[in-house]
Jmol script that loads the backbone (N, CA, C; Angstrom):
load data "model"
ATOM      1  N   MET A   1       9.068   1.618 -13.202  1.00  0.00           N
ATOM      2  CA  MET A   1       8.954   2.188 -11.877  1.00  0.00           C
ATOM      3  C   MET A   1       9.358   3.635 -11.965  1.00  0.00           C
ATOM      4  N   PRO A   2       8.414   4.531 -11.517  1.00  0.00           N
ATOM      5  CA  PRO A   2       8.806   5.914 -11.534  1.00  0.00           C
ATOM      6  C   PRO A   2       9.773   6.316 -10.380  1.00  0.00           C
ATOM      7  N   TYR A   3      10.432   7.412 -10.742  1.00  0.00           N
ATOM      8  CA  TYR A   3      11.386   7.903  -9.726  1.00  0.00           C
ATOM      9  C   TYR A   3      10.677   8.477  -8.519  1.00  0.00           C
ATOM     10  N   ILE A   4      11.071   8.160  -7.323  1.00  0.00           N
ATOM     11  CA  ILE A   4      10.489   8.726  -6.139  1.00  0.00           C
ATOM     12  C   ILE A   4      11.660   9.394  -5.371  1.00  0.00           C
ATOM     13  N   ALA A   5      11.665  10.694  -5.167  1.00  0.00           N
ATOM     14  CA  ALA A   5      12.708  11.371  -4.557  1.00  0.00           C
ATOM     15  C   ALA A   5      12.992  10.828  -3.114  1.00  0.00           C
ATOM     16  N   ALA A   6      14.237  10.866  -2.837  1.00  0.00           N
ATOM     17  CA  ALA A   6      14.706  10.269  -1.483  1.00  0.00           C
ATOM     18  C   ALA A   6      13.981  10.941  -0.315  1.00  0.00           C
ATOM     19  N   VAL A   7      13.719  12.268  -0.358  1.00  0.00           N
ATOM     20  CA  VAL A   7      13.064  12.946   0.668  1.00  0.00           C
ATOM     21  C   VAL A   7      11.606  12.459   0.790  1.00  0.00           C
ATOM     22  N   LEU A   8      10.982  12.169  -0.297  1.00  0.00           N
ATOM     23  CA  LEU A   8       9.574  11.712  -0.260  1.00  0.00           C
ATOM     24  C   LEU A   8       9.586  10.281   0.249  1.00  0.00           C
ATOM     25  N   ARG A   9      10.524   9.363  -0.146  1.00  0.00           N
ATOM     26  CA  ARG A   9      10.670   8.022   0.295  1.00  0.00           C
ATOM     27  C   ARG A   9      10.850   8.025   1.883  1.00  0.00           C
ATOM     28  N   ALA A  10      11.745   8.929   2.308  1.00  0.00           N
ATOM     29  CA  ALA A  10      11.943   8.997   3.723  1.00  0.00           C
ATOM     30  C   ALA A  10      10.705   9.413   4.470  1.00  0.00           C
ATOM     31  N   LYS A  11       9.955  10.301   3.879  1.00  0.00           N
ATOM     32  CA  LYS A  11       8.737  10.771   4.533  1.00  0.00           C
ATOM     33  C   LYS A  11       7.762   9.666   4.635  1.00  0.00           C
ATOM     34  N   ILE A  12       7.621   8.829   3.614  1.00  0.00           N
ATOM     35  CA  ILE A  12       6.634   7.754   3.604  1.00  0.00           C
ATOM     36  C   ILE A  12       7.105   6.650   4.593  1.00  0.00           C
ATOM     37  N   ARG A  13       8.404   6.380   4.664  1.00  0.00           N
ATOM     38  CA  ARG A  13       8.887   5.431   5.625  1.00  0.00           C
ATOM     39  C   ARG A  13       8.630   5.827   7.045  1.00  0.00           C
ATOM     40  N   GLN A  14       8.770   7.138   7.285  1.00  0.00           N
ATOM     41  CA  GLN A  14       8.504   7.660   8.629  1.00  0.00           C
ATOM     42  C   GLN A  14       6.974   7.639   8.948  1.00  0.00           C
ATOM     43  N   LYS A  15       6.195   8.027   7.971  1.00  0.00           N
ATOM     44  CA  LYS A  15       4.791   8.047   8.153  1.00  0.00           C
ATOM     45  C   LYS A  15       4.175   6.718   8.468  1.00  0.00           C
ATOM     46  N   PHE A  16       4.697   5.689   7.922  1.00  0.00           N
ATOM     47  CA  PHE A  16       4.197   4.297   8.167  1.00  0.00           C
ATOM     48  C   PHE A  16       5.065   3.604   9.169  1.00  0.00           C
ATOM     49  N   GLN A  17       5.979   4.269   9.785  1.00  0.00           N
ATOM     50  CA  GLN A  17       6.878   3.766  10.882  1.00  0.00           C
ATOM     51  C   GLN A  17       7.537   2.455  10.554  1.00  0.00           C
ATOM     52  N   GLU A  18       7.874   2.366   9.314  1.00  0.00           N
ATOM     53  CA  GLU A  18       8.650   1.167   8.744  1.00  0.00           C
ATOM     54  C   GLU A  18       7.870  -0.143   8.959  1.00  0.00           C
ATOM     55  N   VAL A  19       6.510   0.034   8.813  1.00  0.00           N
ATOM     56  CA  VAL A  19       5.524  -1.189   8.963  1.00  0.00           C
ATOM     57  C   VAL A  19       4.771  -1.190   7.726  1.00  0.00           C
ATOM     58  N   CYS A  20       4.501  -2.426   7.192  1.00  0.00           N
ATOM     59  CA  CYS A  20       3.737  -2.600   5.923  1.00  0.00           C
ATOM     60  C   CYS A  20       2.368  -1.996   6.142  1.00  0.00           C
ATOM     61  N   ALA A  21       1.934  -1.180   5.260  1.00  0.00           N
ATOM     62  CA  ALA A  21       0.583  -0.520   5.390  1.00  0.00           C
ATOM     63  C   ALA A  21      -0.548  -1.542   5.201  1.00  0.00           C
ATOM     64  N   TYR A  22      -0.285  -2.690   4.573  1.00  0.00           N
ATOM     65  CA  TYR A  22      -1.332  -3.667   4.350  1.00  0.00           C
ATOM     66  C   TYR A  22      -1.401  -4.789   5.342  1.00  0.00           C
ATOM     67  N   CYS A  23      -0.272  -5.386   5.614  1.00  0.00           N
ATOM     68  CA  CYS A  23      -0.284  -6.550   6.562  1.00  0.00           C
ATOM     69  C   CYS A  23       0.256  -6.209   7.921  1.00  0.00           C
ATOM     70  N   ARG A  24       0.746  -5.006   8.147  1.00  0.00           N
ATOM     71  CA  ARG A  24       1.271  -4.456   9.364  1.00  0.00           C
ATOM     72  C   ARG A  24       2.476  -5.195   9.887  1.00  0.00           C
ATOM     73  N   SER A  25       3.177  -5.918   9.028  1.00  0.00           N
ATOM     74  CA  SER A  25       4.507  -6.551   9.452  1.00  0.00           C
ATOM     75  C   SER A  25       5.615  -5.481   9.586  1.00  0.00           C
ATOM     76  N   PRO A  26       6.347  -5.487  10.589  1.00  0.00           N
ATOM     77  CA  PRO A  26       7.488  -4.633  10.665  1.00  0.00           C
ATOM     78  C   PRO A  26       8.676  -5.066   9.791  1.00  0.00           C
ATOM     79  N   GLU A  27       9.205  -4.053   9.165  1.00  0.00           N
ATOM     80  CA  GLU A  27      10.327  -4.301   8.242  1.00  0.00           C
ATOM     81  C   GLU A  27      11.482  -5.053   8.974  1.00  0.00           C
ATOM     82  N   ARG A  28      11.814  -4.595  10.154  1.00  0.00           N
ATOM     83  CA  ARG A  28      13.006  -5.171  10.837  1.00  0.00           C
ATOM     84  C   ARG A  28      12.827  -6.640  11.126  1.00  0.00           C
ATOM     85  N   LEU A  29      11.635  -7.169  11.128  1.00  0.00           N
ATOM     86  CA  LEU A  29      11.434  -8.561  11.349  1.00  0.00           C
ATOM     87  C   LEU A  29      11.261  -9.388  10.047  1.00  0.00           C
ATOM     88  N   MET A  30      11.163  -8.825   8.933  1.00  0.00           N
ATOM     89  CA  MET A  30      10.851  -9.483   7.723  1.00  0.00           C
ATOM     90  C   MET A  30      12.033  -9.968   6.872  1.00  0.00           C
ATOM     91  N   GLY A  31      13.153  -9.382   7.157  1.00  0.00           N
ATOM     92  CA  GLY A  31      14.362  -9.722   6.419  1.00  0.00           C
ATOM     93  C   GLY A  31      14.442  -9.254   4.959  1.00  0.00           C
ATOM     94  N   VAL A  32      13.564  -8.333   4.636  1.00  0.00           N
ATOM     95  CA  VAL A  32      13.564  -7.770   3.245  1.00  0.00           C
ATOM     96  C   VAL A  32      13.410  -6.313   3.365  1.00  0.00           C
ATOM     97  N   ILE A  33      13.796  -5.547   2.256  1.00  0.00           N
ATOM     98  CA  ILE A  33      13.570  -4.164   2.302  1.00  0.00           C
ATOM     99  C   ILE A  33      12.155  -3.837   1.727  1.00  0.00           C
ATOM    100  N   PHE A  34      11.494  -3.015   2.446  1.00  0.00           N
ATOM    101  CA  PHE A  34      10.063  -2.658   2.010  1.00  0.00           C
ATOM    102  C   PHE A  34      10.122  -1.750   0.876  1.00  0.00           C
ATOM    103  N   GLU A  35       9.017  -1.603   0.162  1.00  0.00           N
ATOM    104  CA  GLU A  35       8.892  -0.898  -1.009  1.00  0.00           C
ATOM    105  C   GLU A  35       7.854   0.256  -0.919  1.00  0.00           C
ATOM    106  N   ILE A  36       7.942   1.250  -1.722  1.00  0.00           N
ATOM    107  CA  ILE A  36       6.974   2.290  -1.767  1.00  0.00           C
ATOM    108  C   ILE A  36       5.983   1.869  -2.816  1.00  0.00           C
ATOM    109  N   ASP A  37       4.651   1.797  -2.462  1.00  0.00           N
ATOM    110  CA  ASP A  37       3.584   1.386  -3.288  1.00  0.00           C
ATOM    111  C   ASP A  37       2.689   2.555  -3.665  1.00  0.00           C
ATOM    112  N   HIS A  38       2.322   2.554  -4.898  1.00  0.00           N
ATOM    113  CA  HIS A  38       1.284   3.510  -5.353  1.00  0.00           C
ATOM    114  C   HIS A  38      -0.119   2.835  -5.011  1.00  0.00           C
ATOM    115  N   ILE A  39      -0.773   3.394  -4.080  1.00  0.00           N
ATOM    116  CA  ILE A  39      -2.043   2.856  -3.659  1.00  0.00           C
ATOM    117  C   ILE A  39      -3.032   2.727  -4.752  1.00  0.00           C
ATOM    118  N   ILE A  40      -3.212   3.850  -5.462  1.00  0.00           N
ATOM    119  CA  ILE A  40      -3.952   3.776  -6.731  1.00  0.00           C
ATOM    120  C   ILE A  40      -2.787   3.743  -7.805  1.00  0.00           C
ATOM    121  N   PRO A  41      -2.704   2.593  -8.521  1.00  0.00           N
ATOM    122  CA  PRO A  41      -1.593   2.354  -9.405  1.00  0.00           C
ATOM    123  C   PRO A  41      -1.542   3.405 -10.507  1.00  0.00           C
ATOM    124  N   LEU A  42      -0.333   3.618 -11.068  1.00  0.00           N
ATOM    125  CA  LEU A  42      -0.217   4.588 -12.141  1.00  0.00           C
ATOM    126  C   LEU A  42      -1.052   4.237 -13.326  1.00  0.00           C
ATOM    127  N   VAL A  43      -1.211   2.855 -13.632  1.00  0.00           N
ATOM    128  CA  VAL A  43      -2.090   2.454 -14.707  1.00  0.00           C
ATOM    129  C   VAL A  43      -3.520   2.744 -14.452  1.00  0.00           C
ATOM    130  N   GLU A  44      -3.962   3.051 -13.254  1.00  0.00           N
ATOM    131  CA  GLU A  44      -5.343   3.427 -12.907  1.00  0.00           C
ATOM    132  C   GLU A  44      -5.423   4.949 -12.741  1.00  0.00           C
ATOM    133  N   GLY A  45      -4.395   5.645 -13.047  1.00  0.00           N
ATOM    134  CA  GLY A  45      -4.492   7.196 -12.944  1.00  0.00           C
ATOM    135  C   GLY A  45      -3.883   7.683 -11.636  1.00  0.00           C
ATOM    136  N   GLY A  46      -3.387   6.766 -10.842  1.00  0.00           N
ATOM    137  CA  GLY A  46      -2.753   7.332  -9.545  1.00  0.00           C
ATOM    138  C   GLY A  46      -1.460   8.036  -9.896  1.00  0.00           C
ATOM    139  N   GLU A  47      -1.062   8.898  -8.937  1.00  0.00           N
ATOM    140  CA  GLU A  47       0.082   9.788  -9.176  1.00  0.00           C
ATOM    141  C   GLU A  47       1.139   9.520  -8.025  1.00  0.00           C
ATOM    142  N   THR A  48       2.323   9.930  -8.325  1.00  0.00           N
ATOM    143  CA  THR A  48       3.510   9.821  -7.364  1.00  0.00           C
ATOM    144  C   THR A  48       3.432  11.014  -6.550  1.00  0.00           C
ATOM    145  N   GLN A  49       2.415  10.983  -5.485  1.00  0.00           N
ATOM    146  CA  GLN A  49       2.248  12.063  -4.533  1.00  0.00           C
ATOM    147  C   GLN A  49       2.073  11.371  -3.140  1.00  0.00           C
ATOM    148  N   GLU A  50       2.431  12.149  -2.094  1.00  0.00           N
ATOM    149  CA  GLU A  50       2.444  11.537  -0.795  1.00  0.00           C
ATOM    150  C   GLU A  50       1.119  10.923  -0.389  1.00  0.00           C
ATOM    151  N   GLU A  51       0.006  11.491  -0.818  1.00  0.00           N
ATOM    152  CA  GLU A  51      -1.278  10.903  -0.422  1.00  0.00           C
ATOM    153  C   GLU A  51      -1.681   9.689  -1.173  1.00  0.00           C
ATOM    154  N   ASN A  52      -0.874   9.268  -2.182  1.00  0.00           N
ATOM    155  CA  ASN A  52      -1.067   8.094  -2.927  1.00  0.00           C
ATOM    156  C   ASN A  52       0.034   7.034  -2.731  1.00  0.00           C
ATOM    157  N   LEU A  53       0.896   7.273  -1.772  1.00  0.00           N
ATOM    158  CA  LEU A  53       1.995   6.404  -1.576  1.00  0.00           C
ATOM    159  C   LEU A  53       1.972   5.798  -0.147  1.00  0.00           C
ATOM    160  N   CYS A  54       2.413   4.461  -0.030  1.00  0.00           N
ATOM    161  CA  CYS A  54       2.546   3.837   1.268  1.00  0.00           C
ATOM    162  C   CYS A  54       3.725   3.013   1.224  1.00  0.00           C
ATOM    163  N   LEU A  55       4.169   2.525   2.398  1.00  0.00           N
ATOM    164  CA  LEU A  55       5.221   1.565   2.568  1.00  0.00           C
ATOM    165  C   LEU A  55       4.545   0.214   2.619  1.00  0.00           C
ATOM    166  N   CYS A  56       5.162  -0.809   1.908  1.00  0.00           N
ATOM    167  CA  CYS A  56       4.609  -2.154   1.977  1.00  0.00           C
ATOM    168  C   CYS A  56       5.708  -3.169   1.779  1.00  0.00           C
ATOM    169  N   CYS A  57       5.433  -4.335   2.241  1.00  0.00           N
ATOM    170  CA  CYS A  57       6.392  -5.412   2.048  1.00  0.00           C
ATOM    171  C   CYS A  57       6.282  -5.928   0.600  1.00  0.00           C
ATOM    172  N   PRO A  58       7.338  -6.626   0.159  1.00  0.00           N
ATOM    173  CA  PRO A  58       7.238  -7.046  -1.278  1.00  0.00           C
ATOM    174  C   PRO A  58       6.109  -8.073  -1.516  1.00  0.00           C
ATOM    175  N   THR A  59       5.833  -8.844  -0.529  1.00  0.00           N
ATOM    176  CA  THR A  59       4.690  -9.883  -0.698  1.00  0.00           C
ATOM    177  C   THR A  59       3.333  -9.122  -0.883  1.00  0.00           C
ATOM    178  N   CYS A  60       3.093  -8.195  -0.099  1.00  0.00           N
ATOM    179  CA  CYS A  60       1.823  -7.403  -0.210  1.00  0.00           C
ATOM    180  C   CYS A  60       1.782  -6.641  -1.577  1.00  0.00           C
ATOM    181  N   ASN A  61       2.948  -6.027  -1.924  1.00  0.00           N
ATOM    182  CA  ASN A  61       3.059  -5.325  -3.150  1.00  0.00           C
ATOM    183  C   ASN A  61       2.771  -6.152  -4.318  1.00  0.00           C
ATOM    184  N   ARG A  62       3.371  -7.407  -4.384  1.00  0.00           N
ATOM    185  CA  ARG A  62       3.156  -8.334  -5.527  1.00  0.00           C
ATOM    186  C   ARG A  62       1.692  -8.855  -5.563  1.00  0.00           C
ATOM    187  N   PHE A  63       1.152  -9.091  -4.356  1.00  0.00           N
ATOM    188  CA  PHE A  63      -0.183  -9.593  -4.353  1.00  0.00           C
ATOM    189  C   PHE A  63      -1.252  -8.613  -4.780  1.00  0.00           C
ATOM    190  N   LYS A  64      -1.022  -7.259  -4.319  1.00  0.00           N
ATOM    191  CA  LYS A  64      -1.958  -6.238  -4.652  1.00  0.00           C
ATOM    192  C   LYS A  64      -1.750  -5.857  -6.166  1.00  0.00           C
ATOM    193  N   ALA A  65      -0.500  -5.831  -6.547  1.00  0.00           N
ATOM    194  CA  ALA A  65      -0.135  -5.449  -7.928  1.00  0.00           C
ATOM    195  C   ALA A  65      -0.878  -4.125  -8.401  1.00  0.00           C
ATOM    196  N   SER A  66      -1.574  -4.205  -9.527  1.00  0.00           N
ATOM    197  CA  SER A  66      -2.289  -2.945 -10.002  1.00  0.00           C
ATOM    198  C   SER A  66      -3.707  -2.993  -9.609  1.00  0.00           C
ATOM    199  N   HIS A  67      -4.140  -3.907  -8.691  1.00  0.00           N
ATOM    200  CA  HIS A  67      -5.535  -3.993  -8.380  1.00  0.00           C
ATOM    201  C   HIS A  67      -6.016  -2.830  -7.438  1.00  0.00           C
ATOM    202  N   VAL A  68      -7.239  -2.371  -7.562  1.00  0.00           N
ATOM    203  CA  VAL A  68      -7.845  -1.401  -6.756  1.00  0.00           C
ATOM    204  C   VAL A  68      -9.154  -1.885  -6.112  1.00  0.00           C
ATOM    205  N   ALA A  69      -9.556  -2.978  -6.597  1.00  0.00           N
ATOM    206  CA  ALA A  69     -10.814  -3.631  -6.088  1.00  0.00           C
ATOM    207  C   ALA A  69     -10.659  -5.171  -6.252  1.00  0.00           C
ATOM    208  N   ALA A  70     -11.567  -5.930  -5.536  1.00  0.00           N
ATOM    209  CA  ALA A  70     -11.575  -7.335  -5.580  1.00  0.00           C
ATOM    210  C   ALA A  70     -13.047  -7.864  -5.452  1.00  0.00           C
ATOM    211  N   THR A  71     -13.326  -8.985  -6.007  1.00  0.00           N
ATOM    212  CA  THR A  71     -14.640  -9.529  -5.950  1.00  0.00           C
ATOM    213  C   THR A  71     -14.777 -10.437  -4.667  1.00  0.00           C
ATOM    214  N   ASP A  72     -15.811 -10.171  -3.879  1.00  0.00           N
ATOM    215  CA  ASP A  72     -16.052 -11.035  -2.685  1.00  0.00           C
ATOM    216  C   ASP A  72     -16.534 -12.381  -3.234  1.00  0.00           C
ATOM    217  N   PRO A  73     -15.847 -13.395  -2.833  1.00  0.00           N
ATOM    218  CA  PRO A  73     -16.137 -14.761  -3.308  1.00  0.00           C
ATOM    219  C   PRO A  73     -17.551 -15.263  -2.917  1.00  0.00           C
ATOM    220  N   ILE A  74     -18.117 -14.742  -1.902  1.00  0.00           N
ATOM    221  CA  ILE A  74     -19.381 -15.194  -1.431  1.00  0.00           C
ATOM    222  C   ILE A  74     -20.580 -14.438  -2.087  1.00  0.00           C
ATOM    223  N   THR A  75     -20.457 -13.105  -2.016  1.00  0.00           N
ATOM    224  CA  THR A  75     -21.515 -12.246  -2.602  1.00  0.00           C
ATOM    225  C   THR A  75     -21.274 -11.941  -4.044  1.00  0.00           C
ATOM    226  N   GLN A  76     -20.110 -12.104  -4.584  1.00  0.00           N
ATOM    227  CA  GLN A  76     -19.762 -11.768  -6.007  1.00  0.00           C
ATOM    228  C   GLN A  76     -19.834 -10.173  -6.168  1.00  0.00           C
ATOM    229  N   LYS A  77     -19.840  -9.485  -5.094  1.00  0.00           N
ATOM    230  CA  LYS A  77     -19.821  -7.984  -5.234  1.00  0.00           C
ATOM    231  C   LYS A  77     -18.472  -7.480  -5.351  1.00  0.00           C
ATOM    232  N   LEU A  78     -18.204  -6.491  -6.051  1.00  0.00           N
ATOM    233  CA  LEU A  78     -16.890  -5.803  -6.154  1.00  0.00           C
ATOM    234  C   LEU A  78     -16.717  -4.776  -5.038  1.00  0.00           C
ATOM    235  N   PHE A  79     -15.577  -4.866  -4.323  1.00  0.00           N
ATOM    236  CA  PHE A  79     -15.251  -3.978  -3.279  1.00  0.00           C
ATOM    237  C   PHE A  79     -13.898  -3.328  -3.436  1.00  0.00           C
ATOM    238  N   ALA A  80     -13.726  -2.133  -3.117  1.00  0.00           N
ATOM    239  CA  ALA A  80     -12.507  -1.353  -3.171  1.00  0.00           C
ATOM    240  C   ALA A  80     -11.586  -2.026  -2.127  1.00  0.00           C
ATOM    241  N   LEU A  81     -10.299  -2.093  -2.557  1.00  0.00           N
ATOM    242  CA  LEU A  81      -9.250  -2.511  -1.609  1.00  0.00           C
ATOM    243  C   LEU A  81      -8.981  -1.493  -0.555  1.00  0.00           C
ATOM    244  N   PHE A  82      -8.425  -1.898   0.479  1.00  0.00           N
ATOM    245  CA  PHE A  82      -8.005  -1.006   1.581  1.00  0.00           C
ATOM    246  C   PHE A  82      -7.097   0.167   1.101  1.00  0.00           C
ATOM    247  N   HIS A  83      -7.413   1.361   1.492  1.00  0.00           N
ATOM    248  CA  HIS A  83      -6.589   2.525   1.160  1.00  0.00           C
ATOM    249  C   HIS A  83      -5.882   2.999   2.370  1.00  0.00           C
ATOM    250  N   PRO A  84      -4.588   2.662   2.611  1.00  0.00           N
ATOM    251  CA  PRO A  84      -4.007   2.966   3.861  1.00  0.00           C
ATOM    252  C   PRO A  84      -3.818   4.478   4.269  1.00  0.00           C
ATOM    253  N   VAL A  85      -4.034   5.391   3.276  1.00  0.00           N
ATOM    254  CA  VAL A  85      -4.017   6.769   3.665  1.00  0.00           C
ATOM    255  C   VAL A  85      -5.377   7.317   4.030  1.00  0.00           C
ATOM    256  N   ALA A  86      -6.386   6.877   3.198  1.00  0.00           N
ATOM    257  CA  ALA A  86      -7.734   7.364   3.400  1.00  0.00           C
ATOM    258  C   ALA A  86      -8.586   6.625   4.329  1.00  0.00           C
ATOM    259  N   GLN A  87      -8.202   5.399   4.754  1.00  0.00           N
ATOM    260  CA  GLN A  87      -8.977   4.565   5.639  1.00  0.00           C
ATOM    261  C   GLN A  87      -8.149   4.094   6.852  1.00  0.00           C
ATOM    262  N   ASN A  88      -8.888   3.821   7.913  1.00  0.00           N
ATOM    263  CA  ASN A  88      -8.315   3.280   9.140  1.00  0.00           C
ATOM    264  C   ASN A  88      -8.260   1.752   9.022  1.00  0.00           C
ATOM    265  N   TRP A  89      -7.115   1.213   9.329  1.00  0.00           N
ATOM    266  CA  TRP A  89      -6.920  -0.322   9.201  1.00  0.00           C
ATOM    267  C   TRP A  89      -7.909  -1.101  10.075  1.00  0.00           C
ATOM    268  N   ASP A  90      -7.982  -0.705  11.304  1.00  0.00           N
ATOM    269  CA  ASP A  90      -8.961  -1.404  12.230  1.00  0.00           C
ATOM    270  C   ASP A  90     -10.400  -1.413  11.762  1.00  0.00           C
ATOM    271  N   ASP A  91     -10.847  -0.169  11.349  1.00  0.00           N
ATOM    272  CA  ASP A  91     -12.163   0.038  10.851  1.00  0.00           C
ATOM    273  C   ASP A  91     -12.455  -0.852   9.527  1.00  0.00           C
ATOM    274  N   HIS A  92     -11.467  -0.767   8.623  1.00  0.00           N
ATOM    275  CA  HIS A  92     -11.611  -1.540   7.417  1.00  0.00           C
ATOM    276  C   HIS A  92     -11.726  -3.069   7.595  1.00  0.00           C
ATOM    277  N   PHE A  93     -10.894  -3.600   8.419  1.00  0.00           N
ATOM    278  CA  PHE A  93     -10.841  -5.012   8.586  1.00  0.00           C
ATOM    279  C   PHE A  93     -11.664  -5.532   9.822  1.00  0.00           C
ATOM    280  N   TYR A  94     -12.551  -4.747  10.309  1.00  0.00           N
ATOM    281  CA  TYR A  94     -13.489  -5.149  11.444  1.00  0.00           C
ATOM    282  C   TYR A  94     -14.301  -6.276  11.032  1.00  0.00           C
TER     283      TYR A  94
END
end "model"
wireframe off; spacefill off
backbone 0.3
color backbone group
């Protein structure tokens, strides 16, 4: 896990209003401390920069892991996963 400066962590927490970027659960109701996630994982070339970081619950972080795409089980097409900084949640999950 790369070091993320406290100032940057605080900025990400504020930006996402202490709500998981993926499932939209509020941290105060989950009973766990949320984590900073690399949207594009380091192993895929992502960097520790504000535009590549989001706040997420441990469940979403473990489920997403280092994935950046998933195969649709019906069409078998590969689709990029939701990018909480570059995309709008409502539009993506419409």
